[in-house]
N, CA, C and O atoms as a GROMACS GRO file, in nm:
protein
  332
    1MET      N    1   6.144   0.487  10.885
    1MET     CA    2   6.142   0.407  11.006
    1MET      C    3   6.152   0.501  11.125
    1MET      O    4   6.232   0.595  11.126
    2GLN      N    5   6.072   0.475  11.223
    2GLN     CA    6   6.076   0.555  11.344
    2GLN      C    7   6.181   0.499  11.440
    2GLN      O    8   6.202   0.378  11.446
    3ILE      N    9   6.244   0.589  11.514
    3ILE     CA   10   6.347   0.548  11.609
    3ILE      C   11   6.290   0.449  11.710
    3ILE      O   12   6.357   0.352  11.746
    4SER      N   13   6.169   0.473  11.754
    4SER     CA   14   6.110   0.386  11.857
    4SER      C   15   6.083   0.245  11.806
    4SER      O   16   6.060   0.154  11.886
    5SER      N   17   6.086   0.224  11.675
    5SER     CA   18   6.061   0.091  11.621
    5SER      C   19   6.187   0.005  11.614
    5SER      O   20   6.180  -0.113  11.580
    6ILE      N   21   6.303   0.062  11.646
    6ILE     CA   22   6.428  -0.015  11.644
    6ILE      C   23   6.432  -0.105  11.766
    6ILE      O   24   6.427  -0.057  11.880
    7ASP      N   25   6.440  -0.233  11.742
    7ASP     CA   26   6.449  -0.330  11.851
    7ASP      C   27   6.562  -0.429  11.824
    7ASP      O   28   6.632  -0.418  11.723
    8THR      N   29   6.580  -0.523  11.913
    8THR     CA   30   6.690  -0.618  11.902
    8THR      C   31   6.683  -0.696  11.771
    8THR      O   32   6.786  -0.719  11.708
    9GLN      N   33   6.564  -0.737  11.731
    9GLN     CA   34   6.550  -0.815  11.608
    9GLN      C   35   6.590  -0.734  11.486
    9GLN      O   36   6.655  -0.787  11.396
   10LYS      N   37   6.554  -0.606  11.481
   10LYS     CA   38   6.592  -0.522  11.367
   10LYS      C   39   6.744  -0.502  11.362
   10LYS      O   40   6.802  -0.498  11.254
   11ILE      N   41   6.806  -0.491  11.477
   11ILE     CA   42   6.951  -0.477  11.482
   11ILE      C   43   7.017  -0.607  11.434
   11ILE      O   44   7.114  -0.603  11.358
   12ALA      N   45   6.965  -0.720  11.478
   12ALA     CA   46   7.018  -0.849  11.434
   12ALA      C   47   7.000  -0.867  11.283
   12ALA      O   48   7.089  -0.918  11.216
   13ASP      N   49   6.886  -0.825  11.231
   13ASP     CA   50   6.862  -0.833  11.086
   13ASP      C   51   6.961  -0.744  11.010
   13ASP      O   52   7.009  -0.782  10.904
   14TYR      N   53   6.990  -0.627  11.065
   14TYR     CA   54   7.086  -0.536  11.003
   14TYR      C   55   7.225  -0.601  10.997
   14TYR      O   56   7.293  -0.596  10.894
   15ILE      N   57   7.266  -0.662  11.109
   15ILE     CA   58   7.396  -0.728  11.114
   15ILE      C   59   7.402  -0.838  11.009
   15ILE      O   60   7.501  -0.850  10.936
   16GLU      N   61   7.297  -0.918  11.002
   16GLU     CA   62   7.292  -1.028  10.904
   16GLU      C   63   7.298  -0.975  10.761
   16GLU      O   64   7.367  -1.032  10.676
   17SER      N   65   7.226  -0.867  10.734
   17SER     CA   66   7.223  -0.814  10.597
   17SER      C   67   7.359  -0.755  10.557
   17SER      O   68   7.397  -0.764  10.440
   18ARG      N   69   7.430  -0.698  10.651
   18ARG     CA   70   7.561  -0.638  10.619
   18ARG      C   71   7.671  -0.742  10.606
   18ARG      O   72   7.764  -0.725  10.527
   19THR      N   73   7.662  -0.851  10.684
   19THR     CA   74   7.772  -0.947  10.685
   19THR      C   75   7.750  -1.067  10.594
   19THR      O   76   7.847  -1.125  10.544
   20ASN      N   77   7.626  -1.107  10.571
   20ASN     CA   78   7.602  -1.229  10.495
   20ASN      C   79   7.517  -1.211  10.369
   20ASN      O   80   7.542  -1.277  10.268
   21LEU      N   81   7.420  -1.124  10.373
   21LEU     CA   82   7.325  -1.116  10.263
   21LEU      C   83   7.361  -1.013  10.156
   21LEU      O   84   7.303  -1.014  10.048
   22ALA      N   85   7.454  -0.927  10.184
   22ALA     CA   86   7.492  -0.822  10.088
   22ALA      C   87   7.573  -0.882   9.973
   22ALA      O   88   7.638  -0.985   9.987
   23LYS      N   89   7.567  -0.813   9.858
   23LYS     CA   90   7.648  -0.857   9.743
   23LYS      C   91   7.796  -0.853   9.778
   23LYS      O   92   7.872  -0.943   9.742
   24GLU      N   93   7.836  -0.748   9.848
   24GLU     CA   94   7.973  -0.734   9.894
   24GLU      C   95   7.971  -0.722  10.046
   24GLU      O   96   7.967  -0.611  10.099
   25PRO      N   97   7.974  -0.835  10.117
   25PRO     CA   98   7.967  -0.830  10.264
   25PRO      C   99   8.085  -0.753  10.323
   25PRO      O  100   8.195  -0.753  10.269
   26VAL      N  101   8.057  -0.688  10.434
   26VAL     CA  102   8.162  -0.612  10.503
   26VAL      C  103   8.215  -0.695  10.619
   26VAL      O  104   8.153  -0.793  10.661
   27LYS      N  105   8.330  -0.656  10.669
   27LYS     CA  106   8.390  -0.725  10.784
   27LYS      C  107   8.310  -0.690  10.910
   27LYS      O  108   8.244  -0.587  10.917
   28ILE      N  109   8.318  -0.778  11.005
   28ILE     CA  110   8.244  -0.759  11.130
   28ILE      C  111   8.291  -0.633  11.202
   28ILE      O  112   8.213  -0.572  11.275
   29LYS      N  113   8.417  -0.594  11.184
   29LYS     CA  114   8.469  -0.472  11.246
   29LYS      C  115   8.392  -0.349  11.197
   29LYS      O  116   8.363  -0.258  11.274
   30THR      N  117   8.359  -0.348  11.067
   30THR     CA  118   8.281  -0.238  11.012
   30THR      C  119   8.143  -0.233  11.076
   30THR      O  120   8.094  -0.126  11.110
   31VAL      N  121   8.081  -0.348  11.092
   31VAL     CA  122   7.949  -0.355  11.154
   31VAL      C  123   7.956  -0.308  11.298
   31VAL      O  124   7.864  -0.241  11.346
   32LYS      N  125   8.064  -0.341  11.368
   32LYS     CA  126   8.079  -0.296  11.506
   32LYS      C  127   8.084  -0.143  11.512
   32LYS      O  128   8.027  -0.083  11.603
   33TYR      N  129   8.154  -0.081  11.417
   33TYR     CA  130   8.156   0.066  11.412
   33TYR      C  131   8.017   0.121  11.385
   33TYR      O  132   7.978   0.222  11.443
   34ASP      N  133   7.943   0.056  11.298
   34ASP     CA  134   7.804   0.098  11.271
   34ASP      C  135   7.720   0.090  11.398
   34ASP      O  136   7.640   0.180  11.426
   35LEU      N  137   7.738  -0.017  11.474
   35LEU     CA  138   7.660  -0.036  11.596
   35LEU      C  139   7.697   0.067  11.703
   35LEU      O  140   7.612   0.109  11.781
   36ILE      N  141   7.824   0.106  11.706
   36ILE     CA  142   7.866   0.212  11.800
   36ILE      C  143   7.793   0.341  11.766
   36ILE      O  144   7.743   0.410  11.856
   37ALA      N  145   7.787   0.375  11.639
   37ALA     CA  146   7.718   0.497  11.597
   37ALA      C  147   7.568   0.488  11.629
   37ALA      O  148   7.509   0.584  11.677
   38LEU      N  149   7.509   0.373  11.603
   38LEU     CA  150   7.366   0.355  11.633
   38LEU      C  151   7.341   0.368  11.783
   38LEU      O  152   7.244   0.432  11.824
   39ARG      N  153   7.428   0.309  11.864
   39ARG     CA  154   7.411   0.317  12.009
   39ARG      C  155   7.418   0.463  12.056
   39ARG      O  156   7.342   0.504  12.144
   40LEU      N  157   7.509   0.540  11.999
   40LEU     CA  158   7.520   0.682  12.037
   40LEU      C  159   7.395   0.760  11.999
   40LEU      O  160   7.347   0.844  12.076
   41VAL      N  161   7.341   0.732  11.882
   41VAL     CA  162   7.217   0.798  11.839
   41VAL      C  163   7.103   0.762  11.933
   41VAL      O  164   7.025   0.848  11.973
   42LEU      N  165   7.093   0.634  11.967
   42LEU     CA  166   6.985   0.591  12.056
   42LEU      C  167   7.000   0.650  12.196
   42LEU      O  168   6.900   0.683  12.260
   43LYS      N  169   7.124   0.665  12.244
   43LYS     CA  170   7.145   0.729  12.374
   43LYS      C  171   7.102   0.875  12.371
   43LYS      O  172   7.044   0.926  12.467
   44TYR      N  173   7.129   0.941  12.259
   44TYR     CA  174   7.084   1.080  12.243
   44TYR      C  175   6.931   1.086  12.245
   44TYR      O  176   6.872   1.177  12.303
   45CYS      N  177   6.868   0.988  12.182
   45CYS     CA  178   6.722   0.983  12.180
   45CYS      C  179   6.665   0.963  12.320
   45CYS      O  180   6.558   1.015  12.351
   46ILE      N  181   6.734   0.889  12.404
   46ILE     CA  182   6.691   0.873  12.542
   46ILE      C  183   6.699   1.007  12.615
   46ILE      O  184   6.608   1.043  12.689
   47LEU      N  185   6.808   1.080  12.593
   47LEU     CA  186   6.822   1.212  12.656
   47LEU      C  187   6.710   1.307  12.615
   47LEU      O  188   6.663   1.388  12.695
   48LYS      N  189   6.668   1.297  12.490
   48LYS     CA  190   6.561   1.384  12.439
   48LYS      C  191   6.422   1.329  12.471
   48LYS      O  192   6.320   1.389  12.436
   49LYS      N  193   6.418   1.212  12.538
   49LYS     CA  194   6.294   1.146  12.576
   49LYS      C  195   6.211   1.101  12.456
   49LYS      O  196   6.088   1.095  12.464
   50TRP      N  197   6.279   1.070  12.347
   50TRP     CA  198   6.210   1.017  12.229
   50TRP      C  199   6.188   0.867  12.240
   50TRP      O  200   6.095   0.812  12.181
   51ILE      N  201   6.275   0.801  12.318
   51ILE     CA  202   6.257   0.659  12.349
   51ILE      C  203   6.282   0.640  12.498
   51ILE      O  204   6.345   0.724  12.562
   52ASP      N  205   6.233   0.529  12.552
   52ASP     CA  206   6.246   0.505  12.696
   52ASP      C  207   6.375   0.434  12.734
   52ASP      O  208   6.433   0.462  12.839
   53ALA      N  209   6.420   0.341  12.650
   53ALA     CA  210   6.538   0.261  12.686
   53ALA      C  211   6.608   0.213  12.559
   53ALA      O  212   6.550   0.210  12.450
   54LEU      N  213   6.735   0.177  12.577
   54LEU     CA  214   6.811   0.118  12.467
   54LEU      C  215   6.765  -0.025  12.442
   54LEU      O  216   6.743  -0.100  12.538
   55PRO      N  217   6.750  -0.064  12.318
   55PRO     CA  218   6.724  -0.206  12.292
   55PRO      C  219   6.852  -0.285  12.319
   55PRO      O  220   6.962  -0.231  12.314
   56LEU      N  221   6.836  -0.412  12.347
   56LEU     CA  222   6.953  -0.497  12.365
   56LEU      C  223   7.022  -0.516  12.231
   56LEU      O  224   6.956  -0.538  12.129
   57PHE      N  225   7.153  -0.508  12.232
   57PHE     CA  226   7.230  -0.527  12.109
   57PHE      C  227   7.279  -0.671  12.106
   57PHE      O  228   7.338  -0.718  12.204
   58PRO      N  229   7.255  -0.742  11.996
   58PRO     CA  230   7.301  -0.881  11.988
   58PRO      C  231   7.454  -0.889  11.984
   58PRO      O  232   7.521  -0.795  11.943
   59GLN      N  233   7.505  -1.002  12.027
   59GLN     CA  234   7.648  -1.027  12.020
   59GLN      C  235   7.690  -1.040  11.874
   59GLN      O  236   7.618  -1.100  11.794
   60THR      N  237   7.803  -0.986  11.841
   60THR     CA  238   7.856  -1.001  11.706
   60THR      C  239   7.963  -1.109  11.706
   60THR      O  240   8.022  -1.140  11.810
   61LYS      N  241   7.985  -1.166  11.590
   61LYS     CA  242   8.087  -1.270  11.578
   61LYS      C  243   8.224  -1.207  11.594
   61LYS      O  244   8.243  -1.088  11.571
   62ARG      N  245   8.318  -1.288  11.634
   62ARG     CA  246   8.456  -1.240  11.645
   62ARG      C  247   8.532  -1.279  11.519
   62ARG      O  248   8.515  -1.389  11.466
   63GLU      N  249   8.614  -1.189  11.474
   63GLU     CA  250   8.700  -1.220  11.361
   63GLU      C  251   8.822  -1.294  11.412
   63GLU      O  252   8.878  -1.257  11.515
   64PRO      N  253   8.864  -1.397  11.341
   64PRO     CA  254   8.986  -1.465  11.385
   64PRO      C  255   9.106  -1.371  11.370
   64PRO      O  256   9.123  -1.303  11.269
   65THR      N  257   9.188  -1.371  11.472
   65THR     CA  258   9.307  -1.286  11.469
   65THR      C  259   9.430  -1.370  11.493
   65THR      O  260   9.422  -1.481  11.546
   66ASN      N  261   9.542  -1.318  11.454
   66ASN     CA  262   9.670  -1.381  11.480
   66ASN      C  263   9.762  -1.273  11.536
   66ASN      O  264   9.844  -1.218  11.464
   67PRO      N  265   9.747  -1.244  11.666
   67PRO     CA  266   9.823  -1.134  11.723
   67PRO      C  267   9.973  -1.157  11.731
   67PRO      O  268  10.051  -1.062  11.736
   68ARG      N  269  10.013  -1.284  11.733
   68ARG     CA  270  10.156  -1.315  11.745
   68ARG      C  271  10.196  -1.420  11.642
   68ARG      O  272  10.206  -1.538  11.673
   69PRO      N  273  10.219  -1.376  11.521
   69PRO     CA  274  10.263  -1.474  11.422
   69PRO      C  275  10.401  -1.527  11.459
   69PRO      O  276  10.477  -1.461  11.530
   70TRP      N  277  10.433  -1.644  11.412
   70TRP     CA  278  10.561  -1.704  11.446
   70TRP      C  279  10.632  -1.751  11.320
   70TRP      O  280  10.573  -1.765  11.213
   71PHE      N  281  10.760  -1.776  11.336
   71PHE     CA  282  10.841  -1.830  11.227
   71PHE      C  283  10.832  -1.981  11.229
   71PHE      O  284  10.824  -2.043  11.335
   72GLU      N  285  10.833  -2.040  11.112
   72GLU     CA  286  10.846  -2.185  11.102
   72GLU      C  287  10.992  -2.221  11.126
   72GLU      O  288  11.079  -2.133  11.125
   73LEU      N  289  11.020  -2.348  11.148
   73LEU     CA  290  11.155  -2.392  11.183
   73LEU      C  291  11.256  -2.355  11.076
   73LEU      O  292  11.365  -2.307  11.108
   74ASP      N  293  11.223  -2.376  10.948
   74ASP     CA  294  11.318  -2.341  10.842
   74ASP      C  295  11.340  -2.190  10.832
   74ASP      O  296  11.449  -2.146  10.795
   75GLU      N  297  11.239  -2.110  10.866
   75GLU     CA  298  11.257  -1.966  10.867
   75GLU      C  299  11.351  -1.924  10.981
   75GLU      O  300  11.433  -1.834  10.964
   76TRP      N  301  11.339  -1.991  11.095
   76TRP     CA  302  11.430  -1.963  11.206
   76TRP      C  303  11.574  -1.993  11.166
   76TRP      O  304  11.666  -1.915  11.193
   77LYS      N  305  11.593  -2.106  11.102
   77LYS     CA  306  11.728  -2.144  11.060
   77LYS      C  307  11.786  -2.043  10.962
   77LYS      O  308  11.904  -2.010  10.972
   78ASN      N  309  11.705  -1.994  10.869
   78ASN     CA  310  11.750  -1.894  10.772
   78ASN      C  311  11.782  -1.761  10.840
   78ASN      O  312  11.875  -1.692  10.798
   79ASN      N  313  11.706  -1.725  10.942
   79ASN     CA  314  11.729  -1.598  11.012
   79ASN      C  315  11.847  -1.605  11.108
   79ASN      O  316  11.917  -1.506  11.127
   80ILE      N  317  11.869  -1.719  11.168
   80ILE     CA  318  11.977  -1.734  11.266
   80ILE      C  319  12.111  -1.761  11.198
   80ILE      O  320  12.216  -1.727  11.253
   81ALA      N  321  12.110  -1.822  11.079
   81ALA     CA  322  12.234  -1.860  11.011
   81ALA      C  323  12.332  -1.743  10.995
   81ALA      O  324  12.451  -1.764  11.018
   82PRO      N  325  12.291  -1.622  10.955
   82PRO     CA  326  12.389  -1.514  10.939
   82PRO      C  327  12.451  -1.466  11.071
   82PRO      O  328  12.553  -1.398  11.068
   83ILE      N  329  12.393  -1.498  11.182
   83ILE     CA  330  12.441  -1.449  11.311
   83ILE      C  331  12.559  -1.521  11.358
   83ILE      O  332  12.611  -1.491  11.466
   0.00000   0.00000   0.00000
């Protein structure tokens, strides 16, 4: 595959193949790291004048996070009881 043939659709197809179509799908965070590396390579190609511009990168899905887990009421009672 030539660098100049990479476009938004090919990037979207790559994301789909890594997250949904693979036998062992990877997490979206892994795909984001892959896209960072691809973007760096494409920026280098622009510097070398091998391509004219970066293709648009599609939005990736967000992984659900739980940044602040909480205790349930019975857990609070168990933790506060010794105090």
